[in-house]
C-alpha positions as CSV (number, residue, x, y, z in Angstrom):
1,M,-13.8,12.8,-0.7
2,K,-14.4,10.2,-3.4
3,F,-12.4,7.0,-3.6
4,G,-12.0,4.5,-6.4
5,V,-11.1,0.9,-5.8
6,V,-9.7,-0.8,-8.8
7,V,-10.8,-4.4,-9.4
8,F,-8.5,-6.7,-11.4
9,P,-9.2,-10.3,-12.2
10,G,-8.0,-12.0,-9.1
11,S,-8.4,-9.1,-6.7
12,N,-9.8,-10.3,-3.4
13,C,-9.4,-7.4,-1.0
14,D,-11.4,-4.9,-3.1
15,Q,-14.6,-5.5,-1.0
16,D,-12.6,-5.1,2.2
17,C,-11.4,-1.7,1.1
18,F,-14.9,-0.7,-0.2
19,H,-16.5,-1.7,3.1
20,T,-13.9,0.2,5.2
21,L,-14.4,3.4,3.2
22,K,-18.2,3.3,2.7
23,D,-19.5,1.6,5.8
24,I,-16.9,2.6,8.5
25,L,-15.6,5.9,7.2
26,K,-18.8,7.0,5.4
27,Q,-17.0,8.1,2.3
28,K,-18.1,8.1,-1.4
29,V,-16.5,5.1,-3.1
30,D,-16.9,3.2,-6.4
31,Y,-15.4,0.1,-7.9
32,I,-13.3,0.7,-11.0
33,W,-13.1,-2.2,-13.4
34,H,-9.6,-2.8,-14.7
35,K,-10.8,-2.3,-18.3
36,D,-12.1,1.2,-17.6
37,P,-9.6,3.7,-19.1
38,S,-10.9,6.7,-17.0
39,I,-10.4,7.5,-13.4
40,S,-11.7,11.1,-13.5
41,G,-13.6,12.4,-10.5
42,Y,-11.7,10.5,-7.9
43,D,-9.5,12.0,-5.2
44,C,-7.8,8.8,-4.3
45,I,-7.3,5.6,-6.2
46,I,-6.7,2.3,-4.3
47,L,-5.1,-0.8,-5.8
48,P,-6.2,-3.5,-3.5
49,G,-4.6,-6.8,-2.5
50,G,-5.2,-10.2,-4.0
51,F,-3.7,-12.2,-6.8
52,S,-4.2,-10.1,-10.0
53,Y,-4.2,-12.3,-13.0
54,G,-3.3,-15.3,-10.8
55,D,0.2,-13.8,-10.2
56,Y,1.3,-15.4,-13.5
57,L,4.7,-14.3,-14.7
58,R,5.4,-12.2,-11.7
59,T,3.2,-10.5,-9.1
60,G,1.6,-7.4,-10.7
61,A,3.4,-7.9,-14.0
62,I,0.3,-8.5,-16.1
63,A,-2.0,-6.1,-14.1
64,R,0.5,-3.3,-14.9
65,F,-0.8,-3.5,-18.5
66,S,-4.5,-3.3,-17.7
67,P,-6.2,-0.4,-19.5
68,V,-6.8,1.5,-16.3
69,M,-3.1,1.6,-15.4
70,K,-2.4,4.0,-18.3
71,S,-4.7,6.6,-16.6
72,I,-3.4,5.8,-13.1
73,I,0.2,6.3,-14.2
74,R,-0.6,9.6,-15.9
75,E,-2.7,10.9,-13.0
76,A,-0.2,9.8,-10.4
77,K,2.4,11.9,-12.1
78,R,0.1,14.8,-11.9
79,G,-0.3,14.4,-8.2
80,R,-3.4,12.3,-7.7
81,R,-3.2,10.1,-4.7
82,V,-2.7,6.4,-5.3
83,L,-2.5,3.8,-2.5
84,G,-1.3,0.3,-3.4
85,I,-1.9,-2.4,-0.8
86,C,0.0,-5.7,-1.0
87,N,-0.7,-6.8,-4.6
88,G,-1.4,-3.2,-5.3
89,F,2.1,-2.3,-4.1
90,Q,3.5,-5.0,-6.4
91,I,1.6,-3.5,-9.3
92,L,3.0,0.0,-8.5
93,L,6.5,-1.4,-8.6
94,E,5.9,-3.1,-11.9
95,A,4.4,0.1,-13.3
96,G,7.5,2.1,-12.3
97,L,5.5,4.4,-10.1
98,L,7.7,3.2,-7.2
99,P,11.3,2.0,-7.3
100,G,12.4,-1.5,-6.4
101,A,10.9,-5.0,-6.7
102,M,9.4,-7.8,-4.7
103,L,11.0,-11.2,-4.1
104,R,9.7,-14.3,-2.5
105,N,9.5,-14.3,1.3
106,R,12.7,-15.3,3.0
107,N,11.2,-18.5,4.2
108,L,9.6,-19.2,0.8
109,K,6.2,-19.6,2.4
110,F,3.0,-17.6,2.3
111,I,2.7,-15.6,5.5
112,C,-0.7,-14.5,7.0
113,K,-0.5,-12.9,10.4
114,Y,-0.5,-9.7,12.4
115,V,2.8,-7.8,12.5
116,H,3.9,-4.4,13.9
117,I,5.1,-1.6,11.7
118,R,6.8,1.7,12.7
119,V,5.9,5.0,11.2
120,E,9.0,6.5,9.7
121,N,7.6,9.6,8.0
122,N,4.4,11.3,9.2
123,N,4.5,14.1,6.6
124,T,2.6,12.4,3.9
125,P,-1.2,12.4,3.0
126,Y,-1.3,8.8,4.4
127,T,0.4,9.5,7.8
128,K,-0.8,12.9,8.9
129,L,-2.6,11.6,11.9
130,F,0.4,9.7,13.2
131,S,3.6,10.8,15.0
132,Q,6.9,9.6,13.8
133,G,7.8,6.4,15.7
134,D,4.2,5.3,16.2
135,V,3.8,1.5,16.2
136,L,0.8,0.0,14.4
137,K,-0.6,-3.5,14.6
138,I,-1.6,-4.5,11.0
139,P,-1.9,-7.9,9.3
140,I,0.1,-9.1,6.3
141,A,-0.9,-11.8,3.8
142,H,1.6,-12.4,1.1
143,G,4.1,-14.9,-0.5
144,E,6.2,-12.3,-2.3
145,G,6.6,-9.4,0.1
146,C,10.4,-9.2,0.4
147,Y,11.2,-5.7,-0.8
148,Y,14.5,-5.3,-2.7
149,A,16.3,-2.4,-4.4
150,D,19.9,-1.7,-5.3
151,E,22.1,0.1,-2.8
152,D,21.9,3.5,-4.4
153,T,18.0,3.3,-4.5
154,I,17.9,2.4,-0.8
155,K,20.2,5.3,0.0
156,K,17.9,7.7,-1.9
157,L,14.8,6.4,-0.2
158,E,16.4,6.9,3.2
159,K,17.7,10.4,2.3
160,R,14.4,11.6,0.8
161,G,12.2,10.2,3.6
162,Q,10.4,7.9,1.2
163,I,10.5,4.9,3.6
164,I,7.2,5.3,5.3
165,F,6.8,2.1,7.3
166,R,9.3,-0.4,8.7
167,Y,8.6,-3.8,10.3
168,S,9.3,-3.6,14.0
169,D,8.6,-5.3,17.3
170,I,5.9,-4.0,19.6
171,K,8.4,-1.5,21.1
172,G,9.3,-0.1,17.7
173,E,12.6,-1.7,17.3
174,A,13.3,-2.7,13.7
175,T,15.1,-5.9,14.5
176,P,15.8,-8.9,12.2
177,S,13.4,-11.0,14.1
178,A,10.6,-8.5,13.6
179,N,11.1,-8.7,9.8
180,P,8.6,-11.3,8.6
181,N,9.7,-11.6,4.9
182,G,13.4,-10.5,4.7
183,S,12.7,-7.0,3.2
184,L,15.8,-4.9,3.0
185,G,16.0,-2.4,5.9
186,N,12.8,-3.9,7.3
187,I,10.9,-1.9,4.7
188,A,7.1,-2.4,4.8
189,G,6.0,0.7,2.8
190,I,7.4,3.4,0.6
191,C,6.2,6.5,-1.3
192,N,7.3,8.3,-4.4
193,E,9.3,11.5,-4.3
194,D,6.2,13.7,-4.3
195,G,4.5,11.7,-1.6
196,N,1.2,11.1,-3.4
197,V,1.8,7.5,-4.3
198,L,2.2,5.0,-1.4
199,G,2.8,1.3,-1.6
200,M,2.6,-0.9,1.5
201,M,2.5,-4.7,2.1
202,P,0.4,-4.7,5.3
203,H,-3.4,-4.5,5.0
204,P,-4.8,-1.4,6.7
205,E,-8.3,-2.3,5.5
206,R,-8.1,-5.5,7.6
207,S,-7.3,-3.6,10.7
208,S,-10.0,-0.9,10.6
209,E,-12.5,-2.4,13.0
210,G,-12.1,-3.5,16.6
211,V,-13.8,-6.8,15.9
212,L,-10.8,-7.6,13.6
213,G,-8.3,-7.2,16.5
214,S,-7.0,-3.7,15.6
215,E,-8.2,-0.4,14.4
216,D,-4.7,1.0,13.6
217,G,-5.1,0.8,9.9
218,K,-8.2,3.0,9.9
219,R,-6.0,6.0,10.7
220,I,-4.2,5.7,7.3
221,F,-7.5,6.2,5.5
222,E,-8.5,8.9,8.0
223,S,-5.3,10.7,7.2
224,I,-6.2,10.7,3.5
225,I,-9.6,12.1,4.3
226,K,-8.2,14.8,6.6
227,E,-5.7,15.8,3.9
228,G,-8.8,16.8,1.8
229,L,-9.7,16.8,-1.9
230,W,-7.3,16.4,-4.7
231,V,-7.2,19.4,-7.0
């Protein structure tokens, strides 16, 4: 497979994603500068974490208008796989590729630590190698990770199986105390209706090597690879 990692001004997890894909998983991967209008030739596009455009206005609000996003929006609607991690998730929300919005963390502080998330739906290109209910140890690092949507949207996400990950304790219980940022329904990651666009706040690229304390995130990338080429 061939991956493209988009680089916005202020991205700081692009190299982490690149390293995971190239050096650990031995995949073809390129950086895609945010001013590049073309994403042809890639099976999966990754919008990495960071602080695109310094998070001015709102997280992801300016990056949404970068030239590359026009192509990403068009190709995502055609079925190309797009994974947004942390700031990348925020950009997908601003671009309208995923429903809802991000608010400041419940405690109004930046949080950087390992958390546990539970797999809610293993029937997506990103979760094929998991079982429903699996608990992953993956780090978060964000100040605006509190997922919010109106009641009808939450009901639709639940009904259609679009909630992919929930914050949980190590036993898989999605309790209030296991929710690090106040996200509605302990939501840590969602996908679009077709399942080809995934946004998640936790960082799988930061948990893809044993030396980092967990390899659970690597299986998300391995699931994409196992799913095969985008046609």
